[in-house]
Phi, psi and omega in degrees: 000138187219132171265141181206166180250149181216133182241138178216156179298137185297341183289327185232131175285144180290146177283164177301321180297320179295320179292319178296319178297319178294322178296319179298319178297319181295323182267353179068042181222172176286148180308325182292344179273353178287115182281334180171168177209161180214137175281125178263325183208145178221133180216149177267130180240112182247019183294321178232265169288147179271104186226159168260137176250124178255141166243121188234165169234139180226156179220154181276167186292345178258010179251155174293142181290165177300133182276114179289149177293137180242127177290143172298151183285151173279150180242160172279115185245019185309317184250021183271172178299131182278149169230124178280129178244113182264108181112137184237038169274195182305317181298313181293317181295313184283334170297318181296318177298318179291324175302316180297319176299333182265004178083022178246152186260114176280133170247104189267124177249116182238125182294329182268194183260175177294165193298333179274319180295326183292340178299323180293323178290324177294324179296328181296333181299319179276314188286322185241002182054045182223132177253122167284116189288356175246350183218106186198199181291342180258324186250140180132173184305129182095344178074191183295330184293337184296324180241039174216049165097314180081036175289140183243006179287135180211154173256016185268027184305326184280350184276336182181182185273104180295332183303320180301318181294311184294318180292326174298314181299319177297316178305324184263013169125355179286152177294142181297345180299336181294342180285340185238337183294138180295323177237074184294151187210136182265313184098133183293342177282336182260339184298319180305318179294320179298314180299318179297320179295323176298314178302314181300321179295315181297316180293320179300327181275357178107001176286167182237144172242135175228105180273168183051042183233069178289128181286128180247344180203148174231130179223140179255121178238099185067237179267006187240140174263141173244126183242122181253139182248164183298335180274004179093348179287151176223153184222148181234142176194159178289327184234142180230129172260122182260099184233062191270355177086169189283353185250004183276071184295334179296330177290317177299319181292326175297314177300317182297317179297324182278353181076019178278145186302131171223160176224136170294136183232132176303144176217197181223146183215150181177232188224172166256135176252126182240123178243159165299133180299327179301325179292315179296321176300314181300317181292308188286331179259010174055048179064019182246018183296137174231156187298337180281351179274148177289158175305130186289145175241176178208161175220123185231144177205143174208169176248129178226120177053042176078009179232144177285136171239126190208161175279149185216135176051059180287130185240091175290141182054041187244188178224161176265142182228153178278121182248023176296144176247008172213173185267008181251002189228158169239118180228137182244154171214173178239156175211159174223142168281171186300327181284341182047053190244019174283168182274004182240155169237136178222156177206148168289134171242109194230159182241135178295139178232132178241158182308324181293345180283344186229067184301331181292347179259001184296338178298342180271002175060232182296341180264013186300312181288330175297316179295320177299313178304313180298318181295319178296315180300319181288331179292344180272352179273090185249004173228177177279356179250193177255030172300140183266131172297135188216160183201146174294149190300310182291324175299317178305311183288333181267004182059043179243132175289133181288140179284328178206169183237143174289166176298153182224157176281351187286108189294333180286348176096164179238159175225131180298126185208150179278080182299335178294341175261334188277326180285150172306137187302321183290336173282310181301315185299329178281322179295318184293335174279322186292319185300310175297327178295321178298333180295336176293329181269330179227088184297120183110349181294319181278100187208152176280359171280350177266150183245136174254127180232149183229153357241163171252110187226356184256046179290322177195176181287137174274008181224142171245135172263105191292146178223155178292130184293340180268309184273342184066009175273158174308147187305327183234005184235094181295142180085356178251121187244096173298137191211144170079201187292321181294333178273353178090020184242015179199170177202099183114171186297307187290314180296325176293317178298317178300316180296323176299317178297315182299315180295316179299319177299318181296318177301317179296322180292323187270353184289000000 
């Protein structure tokens, strides 16, 4: 068995015969002796020639074939020990699947609605300028990731087995290409069906789903937890997985009131930058873009005044969406459908913030960065609607109010505003340096044809719920397992899903 690399022009996919010939060369045998081959990784390289790079494994006809990854089997948990799972984003869903594999029964409490019903509430944000604070782009079945692009790229390889997450997604409807693509992507148009299929599997195995069940209280009575919901229902179990996501500020406030340990956690805040996708294609493909190539993406980072300024959640061929979770704030995010075929490209351009950057908020203790985040979000609500304050990019950096604004993908609309005055100065001063600096890496990026919109503030949780590194339980609350992005231990779909699996495994080990 031999692993090898193969490169081909992006215009034409290699034939089976070409791959077999390349495998034969790698193994030093005749093509007829090649018993089989499998693509392990595929990536697009546009640095010089625009090519795809394959990493493959091949074996000879007298060798055992490559062993495909096999998912552990699901079990019937109808009458098994229950585990309460609070939150139905990636961490909660994949924790629940792993619980079922381990013979435990997940009882899922989700504050929002099912994945189809929440679409109607999201439409109201644009149509009626109203946010349902329990059902929106952040809250509801599938979590924030369901309607924010579905990127699966992660650097969390060492934290757990990514294969389990990707193979689960394929089982529930994702294209098999995610198993090999270097930057796999699902698309917000396909995620609802995948999320629904996961729910059906969990229910079929005996797990429970309870929607419109926002948790309002947690109480420990001996070895048992009691969880109370806004609808008056309550549930009891020995173990609780807390996977509420990065926007569930009410959970942090509940912990604070009860005196349970919390920690302020650095996060990042800034703006969304929107360019014509044709411009990004031109830059990234060096004027060689062809229709058969995917919409170009980018990743940018620099250091300004000791803080990182970087791109976040880049959405090629995407649109901007309102991610506010209350009616007093304007928060933006980006998403792309699977085709990535809109005329715009957008990305968060954000600056790292640490507790020491905001001394005036230290009186709020562990909630200091959360309060700062809330204040910035509320300062962006300058109309009675969810129109986003916006400014042309070069005007923004030059402290000039824009005379007019280019068209935008943001359906709720834009309003011309002096963002250079509205953003906290220490954030603005770093952004205004970063944008021209990014132009050194992507010539043409810094342009007044690009639009800056505010704010992008939900990059990660500004609070960490601390847990024991060995047991994964809260430092002082046995049986309570902080998990995923909302607890401060993940960032993105895959890392959150991995953390859910890890926590579920630990519960199974300790029972």
